[in-house]
C-alpha positions as CSV (number, residue, x, y, z in Angstrom):
1,M,-0.1,0.1,0.0
2,A,1.3,3.6,-0.8
3,Y,1.0,6.3,1.9
4,H,1.0,10.0,1.8
5,L,1.5,12.5,4.6
6,A,-1.4,14.5,6.0
7,Q,-0.8,17.6,8.2
8,I,-3.1,20.0,10.2
9,N,-2.5,23.3,11.7
10,I,-4.7,25.6,13.5
11,S,-4.4,29.3,14.6
12,R,-6.4,31.6,16.5
13,L,-6.8,35.1,14.9
14,L,-6.1,38.2,16.8
15,A,-8.9,39.9,15.3
16,P,-11.7,39.0,12.7
17,L,-10.4,38.2,9.1
18,D,-11.8,41.4,7.8
19,D,-10.1,43.6,10.3
20,P,-7.2,45.5,8.9
21,Q,-4.8,43.9,11.5
22,I,-5.2,40.7,9.7
23,A,-5.0,42.1,6.0
24,G,-1.2,41.3,5.8
25,F,-2.2,37.6,6.3
26,V,-5.3,37.5,4.1
27,N,-3.6,39.5,1.2
28,Q,-1.1,36.5,0.9
29,L,-3.6,33.7,0.9
30,D,-3.9,33.3,-2.7
31,E,-0.2,33.6,-3.5
32,I,1.0,31.1,-0.7
33,N,-2.0,28.6,-1.6
34,G,-1.0,28.7,-5.2
35,L,2.7,28.0,-4.2
36,A,1.4,25.0,-2.2
37,D,-0.6,23.7,-5.3
38,R,2.4,23.8,-7.5
39,A,5.0,22.7,-4.7
40,P,6.8,19.4,-5.6
41,G,5.1,16.7,-3.8
42,F,1.9,18.4,-3.2
43,V,-1.3,16.2,-3.3
44,W,-4.2,18.1,-2.0
45,R,-5.3,21.0,0.4
46,L,-8.5,21.8,2.2
47,K,-10.4,24.6,0.6
48,S,-13.9,25.8,0.2
49,E,-15.5,27.6,-2.8
50,S,-13.6,30.8,-1.6
51,G,-10.3,28.8,-2.8
52,N,-9.0,28.6,0.8
53,A,-10.0,27.2,4.2
54,T,-10.6,30.4,6.2
55,D,-14.3,29.9,6.1
56,I,-14.3,26.1,7.2
57,A,-15.1,25.7,10.8
58,Y,-12.5,23.8,13.0
59,N,-14.7,24.1,16.2
60,D,-17.2,26.7,17.7
61,D,-14.5,29.4,18.1
62,P,-14.9,31.7,14.9
63,F,-11.4,33.1,15.6
64,V,-9.8,29.5,15.1
65,I,-8.9,28.9,11.5
66,V,-7.7,25.4,10.1
67,N,-5.2,24.5,7.3
68,M,-5.0,20.9,6.1
69,S,-2.9,19.5,3.3
70,V,-1.7,16.0,1.9
71,W,2.0,15.5,0.8
72,E,3.9,12.7,-1.0
73,S,6.5,12.7,1.8
74,I,7.8,14.5,4.9
75,G,10.6,16.0,2.8
76,A,8.0,17.5,0.4
77,L,6.0,19.2,3.1
78,R,9.2,20.4,4.9
79,G,10.4,21.8,1.7
80,F,7.3,23.8,1.2
81,A,6.8,24.9,4.7
82,Y,10.5,26.1,5.6
83,K,12.3,26.6,2.3
84,S,9.7,28.6,0.3
85,D,8.1,31.8,0.4
86,H,5.7,30.2,2.9
87,A,8.4,30.5,5.4
88,K,8.2,34.4,5.6
89,V,4.6,34.1,6.2
90,F,5.3,31.5,9.1
91,R,7.9,33.8,10.6
92,D,5.4,36.6,10.6
93,R,2.4,34.8,12.3
94,A,2.7,36.6,15.7
95,K,1.2,39.6,13.7
96,W,-2.1,37.9,13.1
97,F,-2.3,34.9,15.4
98,E,-2.3,34.2,19.3
99,K,0.4,32.0,20.7
100,M,-1.2,28.8,21.3
101,E,-0.7,27.1,24.7
102,K,-0.9,23.7,23.3
103,P,0.7,22.3,20.0
104,S,-1.5,23.7,17.1
105,Y,-0.3,21.1,14.5
106,C,0.5,17.6,13.6
107,L,1.4,15.0,11.0
108,W,0.1,11.6,10.1
109,W,0.2,9.0,7.7
110,I,-2.7,8.2,5.3
111,A,-3.5,5.7,2.6
112,A,-2.7,7.2,-0.7
113,G,-6.0,8.5,-2.3
114,H,-7.6,9.2,1.1
115,I,-8.8,12.8,1.8
116,P,-9.0,13.6,5.5
117,T,-11.8,15.3,7.1
118,V,-11.6,18.3,9.5
119,A,-12.9,15.9,12.3
120,E,-10.1,13.5,11.6
121,G,-7.5,16.2,11.7
122,R,-9.0,17.5,14.9
123,E,-8.8,13.9,16.4
124,R,-5.2,13.4,15.2
125,L,-4.3,17.0,16.7
126,E,-6.1,16.3,20.0
127,H,-4.2,13.0,20.3
128,Y,-0.9,14.8,19.7
129,Q,-1.7,17.4,22.3
130,M,-2.5,14.8,24.9
131,H,0.1,12.0,24.2
132,G,2.9,13.7,22.2
133,A,4.5,12.3,19.3
134,T,3.4,8.8,18.5
135,P,2.8,6.8,15.2
136,Y,-0.7,8.1,15.3
137,S,0.2,11.8,15.1
138,F,3.6,13.4,15.2
139,W,5.7,16.3,14.0
140,F,8.9,17.0,12.2
141,S,10.8,17.0,15.4
142,Q,9.7,13.2,16.1
143,Q,9.0,11.6,12.9
144,F,7.5,8.1,12.4
145,P,8.0,6.2,9.2
146,Q,5.1,5.1,7.0
147,P,3.1,2.3,8.4
148,A,3.7,-1.3,7.5
149,D,0.8,-2.8,6.0
150,E,-0.1,-5.3,8.4
151,G,-2.5,-4.5,11.1
152,V,-2.0,-0.6,11.1
153,C,-4.9,1.9,11.0
154,V,-4.7,4.6,8.6
């Protein structure tokens, strides 16, 4: 079986999306999402009719926004996240988002062709927040290899 890498990250806005304080982030969304769409190893990203995921609910808090994507490998995602123009947006995140008390991101392996749901991502993230890195959900700093096919849930 072939596997891909799923990722979720959430952020809590300092102000509503239409507030001028958040404009620097909003104004870069199309460019950065397009960069992801063209990145080597990119498979899929969560988006609505708007072309991004800012209007897709993660939970009951309207200030929490969610981002999810699927990649062919850990290296492909790492290259996009830290070695492309995405890295500048990542470095500037304190301008637009609260500092989270718990981890706000995680990775997990999925069967190639599977499209994860927000509920699935939330479950993986909550597991990571409670248990730290495990084969079920982890981060770049403590990775787990793709699962072996026998008896592993994806």
